C-alpha positions as CSV (number, residue, x, y, z in Angstrom):
1,X,1.4,-14.7,25.0
2,X,0.9,-13.3,21.6
3,X,3.3,-12.3,19.0
4,X,4.5,-8.3,19.8
5,X,4.9,-7.8,15.9
6,X,2.6,-7.7,13.1
7,X,2.7,-7.6,9.5
8,X,0.7,-8.1,6.3
9,X,-2.6,-6.0,7.6
10,X,-3.2,-2.8,9.0
11,X,-0.8,-2.0,11.8
12,X,-2.4,0.0,14.9
13,X,-2.5,0.2,18.5
14,X,0.5,-1.5,20.4
15,X,1.9,-2.8,17.1
16,X,1.9,0.9,15.6
17,X,5.7,1.9,15.3
18,X,6.5,5.8,15.5
19,X,5.5,7.9,12.4
20,X,4.2,10.5,15.1
21,X,5.0,13.5,13.0
22,X,3.5,11.9,9.7
23,X,0.4,11.1,11.6
24,X,0.1,14.5,12.8
25,X,0.8,15.9,9.4
26,X,-2.1,13.9,7.8
27,X,-4.3,15.1,10.5
28,X,-3.8,18.6,9.6
29,X,-4.9,17.8,6.2
30,X,-7.9,15.5,7.3
31,X,-9.2,18.5,9.6
32,X,-8.7,21.2,6.8
33,X,-10.5,21.3,3.3
34,X,-7.3,20.1,1.3
35,X,-6.5,16.9,-0.4
36,X,-3.3,14.8,0.2
37,X,-1.1,12.6,-2.2
38,X,0.7,10.1,-0.2
39,X,3.5,8.1,-2.1
40,X,6.1,5.6,-0.7
41,X,7.3,1.8,-1.9
42,X,5.0,-1.0,-1.2
43,X,4.3,-2.1,2.4
44,X,5.8,0.7,3.9
45,X,2.9,1.5,6.0
46,X,0.9,4.0,4.2
47,X,-2.6,2.4,5.1
48,X,-1.5,2.2,8.6
49,X,-0.5,5.7,8.9
50,X,-3.6,7.2,7.3
51,X,-5.6,4.5,9.5
52,X,-4.0,5.9,12.6
53,X,-4.7,9.6,11.7
54,X,-8.4,8.8,10.6
55,X,-8.8,7.2,14.1
56,X,-7.4,10.3,16.1
57,X,-9.8,12.8,14.2
58,X,-13.0,10.4,14.6
59,X,-13.9,11.5,11.0
60,X,-16.3,9.2,8.6
61,X,-14.1,7.4,5.9
62,X,-14.5,4.9,3.1
63,X,-11.5,3.2,1.7
64,X,-10.8,1.5,-1.6
65,X,-7.8,-0.2,-2.9
66,X,-8.0,0.4,-6.7
67,X,-5.8,-2.6,-7.4
68,X,-9.1,-4.6,-6.6
69,X,-11.0,-2.6,-9.2
70,X,-11.6,-4.2,-12.6
71,X,-13.4,-1.6,-14.5
72,X,-15.2,1.9,-14.4
73,X,-18.5,0.3,-13.4
74,X,-16.9,-1.8,-10.7
75,X,-15.2,1.3,-9.3
76,X,-18.9,2.6,-8.9
77,X,-20.2,-0.4,-7.4
78,X,-17.4,-0.9,-4.7
79,X,-17.8,2.8,-3.8
80,X,-21.3,2.4,-3.1
81,X,-20.7,-0.6,-1.2
82,X,-18.3,1.2,1.0
83,X,-20.9,4.2,1.5
84,X,-23.3,1.4,2.7
85,X,-20.8,0.0,5.2
86,X,-21.2,3.6,7.2
87,X,-24.3,4.7,6.3
88,X,-27.8,2.5,6.9
89,X,-29.9,2.0,3.5
90,X,-32.5,4.5,4.9
91,X,-29.7,7.2,5.1
92,X,-28.9,6.9,1.3
93,X,-32.4,5.5,0.0
94,X,-33.3,9.1,-1.4
95,X,-30.1,9.6,-3.3
96,X,-29.9,5.9,-4.7
97,X,-33.5,6.2,-5.9
98,X,-32.4,9.3,-8.1
99,X,-29.7,7.1,-9.7
100,X,-30.2,6.9,-13.5
101,X,-29.4,3.0,-13.2
102,X,-30.7,1.6,-9.9
103,X,-28.3,-1.1,-8.5
104,X,-29.4,-4.4,-7.3
105,X,-29.0,-5.0,-3.7
106,X,-28.8,-8.3,-1.8
107,X,-27.7,-9.3,1.6
108,X,-24.7,-12.2,1.9
109,X,-26.0,-14.8,4.2
110,X,-22.5,-15.7,5.2
111,X,-21.0,-12.5,5.8
112,X,-24.2,-10.3,6.5
113,X,-22.7,-7.6,4.4
114,X,-24.4,-6.0,1.3
115,X,-23.7,-7.3,-2.1
116,X,-24.5,-4.8,-5.0
117,X,-24.3,-4.6,-8.7
118,X,-25.3,-2.6,-11.5
119,X,-26.9,-3.9,-14.5
120,X,-24.5,-3.8,-17.8
121,X,-24.7,-0.3,-19.3
122,X,-22.9,1.1,-22.5
123,X,-22.2,4.3,-20.6
124,X,-20.6,3.2,-17.1
125,X,-19.7,6.7,-16.5
126,X,-23.3,7.1,-15.5
127,X,-22.8,5.2,-12.8
128,X,-19.6,6.8,-11.5
129,X,-21.3,10.2,-11.9
130,X,-24.5,9.1,-9.6
131,X,-22.1,7.5,-7.0
132,X,-19.8,10.5,-6.6
133,X,-23.2,12.7,-6.5
134,X,-24.1,10.6,-3.5
135,X,-20.8,10.8,-1.9
136,X,-21.0,14.6,-1.9
137,X,-24.8,14.5,-1.0
138,X,-23.9,12.6,2.2
139,X,-21.3,15.1,3.4
140,X,-21.6,18.6,4.9
141,X,-19.4,21.3,6.0
142,X,-19.9,19.9,9.6
143,X,-19.3,16.3,8.5
144,X,-17.0,16.2,5.7
145,X,-16.4,12.6,4.2
146,X,-12.9,11.5,3.9
147,X,-12.2,9.2,0.9
148,X,-9.1,7.2,0.8
149,X,-8.3,5.7,-2.5
150,X,-5.2,3.4,-2.4
151,X,-3.0,2.5,-5.3
152,X,-4.4,5.2,-7.2
153,X,-2.2,4.9,-10.1
154,X,-4.3,2.0,-11.3
155,X,-6.6,4.7,-12.3
156,X,-4.7,5.0,-15.5
157,X,-5.1,1.4,-16.5
158,X,-9.2,1.0,-15.8
159,X,-10.6,2.8,-18.6
160,X,-9.8,5.3,-21.2
161,X,-9.9,8.9,-20.0
162,X,-11.0,7.6,-16.4
163,X,-8.6,10.2,-14.8
164,X,-10.2,13.3,-16.9
165,X,-13.7,12.2,-16.1
166,X,-13.0,11.4,-12.5
167,X,-11.3,14.7,-12.0
168,X,-14.3,16.6,-13.4
169,X,-16.5,14.8,-10.9
170,X,-14.3,15.7,-7.9
171,X,-13.9,19.1,-8.8
172,X,-17.5,19.8,-8.4
173,X,-17.6,18.4,-4.8
174,X,-17.5,20.5,-2.0
175,X,-17.4,18.9,1.2
176,X,-14.9,15.7,0.8
177,X,-11.4,15.4,1.7
178,X,-9.5,13.0,-0.6
179,X,-6.6,10.9,0.5
180,X,-4.8,9.3,-2.6
181,X,-2.1,6.8,-1.8
182,X,0.3,5.2,-4.5
183,X,3.3,3.0,-4.6
184,X,4.5,3.6,-8.0
185,X,6.4,6.9,-7.5
186,X,6.9,7.7,-11.2
187,X,3.5,7.1,-12.3
188,X,2.0,9.0,-9.2
189,X,4.3,12.0,-9.9
190,X,3.3,12.0,-13.5
191,X,-0.3,12.0,-12.5
192,X,0.0,14.8,-9.8
193,X,3.1,16.9,-11.1
194,X,2.8,17.1,-15.1
195,X,0.9,20.1,-16.2
196,X,-0.9,18.2,-18.8
197,X,-2.3,15.7,-16.4
198,X,-6.1,16.4,-15.0
199,X,-4.8,15.9,-11.4
200,X,-2.0,18.4,-11.7
201,X,-1.5,19.8,-8.2
202,X,-4.8,18.3,-7.1
203,X,-3.3,18.0,-3.4
204,X,-0.3,18.4,-1.2
205,X,2.3,15.7,-2.1
206,X,3.8,13.6,0.7
207,X,6.6,11.2,0.6
208,X,6.7,8.4,3.5
209,X,10.0,7.6,4.2
210,X,11.4,4.6,6.2
211,X,10.9,4.7,9.8
212,X,14.5,6.2,11.5
213,X,16.7,3.3,12.4
214,X,16.9,4.7,16.2
215,X,13.1,4.6,16.7
216,X,13.2,0.9,15.0
217,X,16.0,-0.1,17.4
218,X,14.0,0.7,20.5
219,X,10.7,-0.9,19.0
220,X,12.5,-4.0,18.2
221,X,14.8,-4.5,21.5
222,X,12.1,-3.7,23.8
223,X,9.9,-6.5,22.4
224,X,12.7,-9.1,22.1
225,X,14.1,-8.3,25.6
226,X,12.6,-11.0,27.6
227,X,12.6,-13.7,24.9
228,X,16.1,-14.1,23.7
229,X,19.2,-15.6,25.4
230,X,21.8,-13.6,22.9
231,X,22.7,-10.2,22.9
232,X,19.3,-8.3,21.8
233,X,21.1,-5.1,20.8
234,X,23.2,-7.1,18.3
235,X,20.4,-9.1,16.7
236,X,18.2,-5.9,16.6
237,X,20.9,-4.2,14.7
238,X,21.3,-7.4,12.5
239,X,17.7,-7.4,11.9
240,X,17.6,-4.0,10.4
241,X,20.9,-4.3,8.7
242,X,19.2,-7.1,6.6
243,X,15.5,-5.4,5.8
244,X,17.2,-1.8,5.6
245,X,14.3,-0.7,8.0
246,X,11.9,-1.6,5.6
247,X,8.7,-1.6,7.9
248,X,7.0,-4.6,6.6
249,X,10.1,-6.8,6.3
250,X,11.6,-5.8,9.6
251,X,8.3,-6.7,11.4
252,X,8.1,-10.1,9.6
253,X,11.9,-10.9,10.5
254,X,11.5,-9.6,14.2
255,X,8.0,-11.9,14.4
256,X,9.7,-15.0,13.2
257,X,12.7,-14.6,15.6
258,X,10.1,-13.8,18.4
259,X,8.4,-17.3,17.4
260,X,11.5,-19.2,17.6
261,X,12.7,-18.0,20.9
262,X,9.1,-18.7,22.3
263,X,9.4,-22.3,20.8
264,X,12.8,-22.5,22.2
265,X,14.3,-23.5,18.9
266,X,17.8,-24.5,19.6
267,X,20.0,-22.7,17.2
268,X,23.5,-21.0,17.0
269,X,22.2,-18.1,14.9
270,X,18.9,-17.5,15.4
271,X,18.7,-14.4,12.8
272,X,20.1,-16.5,10.0
273,X,17.8,-19.4,11.1
274,X,14.9,-17.1,10.8
275,X,15.7,-15.7,7.5
276,X,16.1,-19.2,6.0
277,X,12.7,-20.3,7.6
278,X,11.0,-17.3,5.9
279,X,12.8,-17.9,2.5
280,X,11.6,-21.7,2.6
281,X,8.1,-20.7,3.3
282,X,8.1,-18.4,0.2
283,X,10.5,-20.7,-2.0
284,X,7.5,-21.8,-4.4
285,X,6.3,-18.2,-4.7
286,X,9.9,-16.9,-5.3
287,X,10.2,-19.7,-8.3
288,X,7.0,-18.7,-9.9
289,X,8.3,-15.3,-10.0
290,X,11.6,-16.1,-11.2
291,X,10.4,-18.3,-14.3
292,X,8.6,-15.5,-15.4
293,X,11.2,-13.0,-15.6
294,X,13.2,-12.5,-19.0
295,X,16.9,-12.8,-19.5
296,X,17.6,-9.0,-18.9
297,X,15.7,-8.7,-15.7
298,X,17.2,-12.1,-14.2
299,X,20.6,-10.4,-15.0
300,X,19.7,-7.1,-13.4
301,X,18.2,-9.0,-10.4
302,X,20.9,-11.3,-10.1
303,X,23.6,-8.3,-9.9
304,X,21.7,-6.5,-7.4
305,X,21.3,-9.4,-5.2
306,X,25.1,-9.9,-5.4
307,X,25.5,-6.1,-4.7
308,X,27.4,-5.5,-8.2
309,X,27.1,-2.8,-10.8
310,X,23.9,-3.7,-12.9
311,X,25.5,-2.3,-16.5
312,X,26.6,-5.3,-18.5
313,X,29.2,-4.7,-21.2
314,X,27.4,-7.1,-23.2
315,X,24.0,-5.0,-23.0
316,X,23.1,-1.3,-24.1
317,X,22.8,1.1,-21.2
318,X,19.3,1.7,-22.4
319,X,18.2,-1.7,-22.2
320,X,19.6,-2.0,-18.8
321,X,17.6,1.2,-17.9
322,X,14.3,-0.2,-19.2
323,X,14.8,-3.3,-17.0
324,X,15.4,-1.2,-14.1
325,X,12.1,0.9,-14.6
326,X,10.1,-2.0,-15.7
327,X,11.1,-4.0,-12.4
328,X,10.5,-0.9,-10.5
329,X,6.9,-0.4,-11.8
330,X,6.1,-4.0,-11.2
331,X,7.2,-3.7,-7.6
332,X,10.4,-5.8,-7.4
333,X,12.7,-2.9,-7.2
334,X,12.7,0.4,-5.1
335,X,14.9,3.3,-5.5
336,X,16.2,5.5,-2.5
337,X,20.2,6.2,-3.3
338,X,20.1,3.3,-5.7
339,X,18.2,0.9,-7.1
340,X,17.7,-2.3,-4.4
341,X,15.6,-5.5,-4.4
342,X,12.3,-4.6,-2.6
343,X,11.9,-7.9,-0.8
344,X,15.2,-8.8,1.0
345,X,14.1,-12.4,1.2
346,X,13.7,-12.6,-2.5
347,X,17.0,-10.9,-2.8
348,X,18.7,-13.6,-0.5
349,X,16.9,-16.3,-2.2
350,X,18.2,-15.3,-5.8
351,X,21.8,-15.0,-4.3
352,X,21.2,-18.7,-3.0
353,X,20.0,-19.9,-6.2
354,X,22.5,-18.8,-8.5
355,X,25.6,-19.6,-6.3
């Protein structure tokens, strides 16, 4: 019997939870000629929601996470590699042969996938322009390609003025739908809402919220119903209280509880035991993170872990605010109605370490 909870990868099929309205909304944009900008905290399920909508429309698509891109030339190479995944070489050969710099192609004997690279050049923009022209060339009004760029805010750090150059290239394309995802809300808002930004009002802005608690309650309790001896409804409520309905951590904790119950692990408090087991698994990772924080960051994280006001009389308000924004940008904090530590298990680890 397989674990009915899934986390850490694209969630689909029976593991997909709710998001009916969000999927329908994204589908409408995919089927139109418009672009979509989707923003939410990390691990909120952006990629899974977009993947579900793409499956429903049966549209061809390529997806690239810009966190895995190291330069402008690397962006061109990785985009071209994604194209080869959906189109055979013969289909795009005529376009590639017109490239000003011809890429080197080889087949990886282990994976069977195409390895691709460009020769070094003083002007990597040439590479990106040719690849973007190819993307437009393989699309048509009747077969519009969907290009999904995840963690799009990383475009600002890849190369100087890359946002301006990329916007010019996109503007000339006629048959592409772009879905641009991002987890850094402040940076994404600056990119798409500031008038001086090249991407100002490039597409419809959409914020992905947490899954409604009632929907998550039904999802979790129905899957734990036949494996827990304790009160399933009470355990479900405690799971959501601990994770604050965060999709990734909710699935993670529920999966651990299910695994323990199937192994018949004897415990008086299965929820707390599951929490501690997950913390133990990540203890070394958390310790590595902790030693790299400065004193101000540590102080802020400790106060948030203890659910205390973050402002310290010995520290300027501007210093505290800078620390909060820095930790938010790095993905350690999220802001809803207040700042919170993104990972509830890391928050508990901090609380236990300092007490």
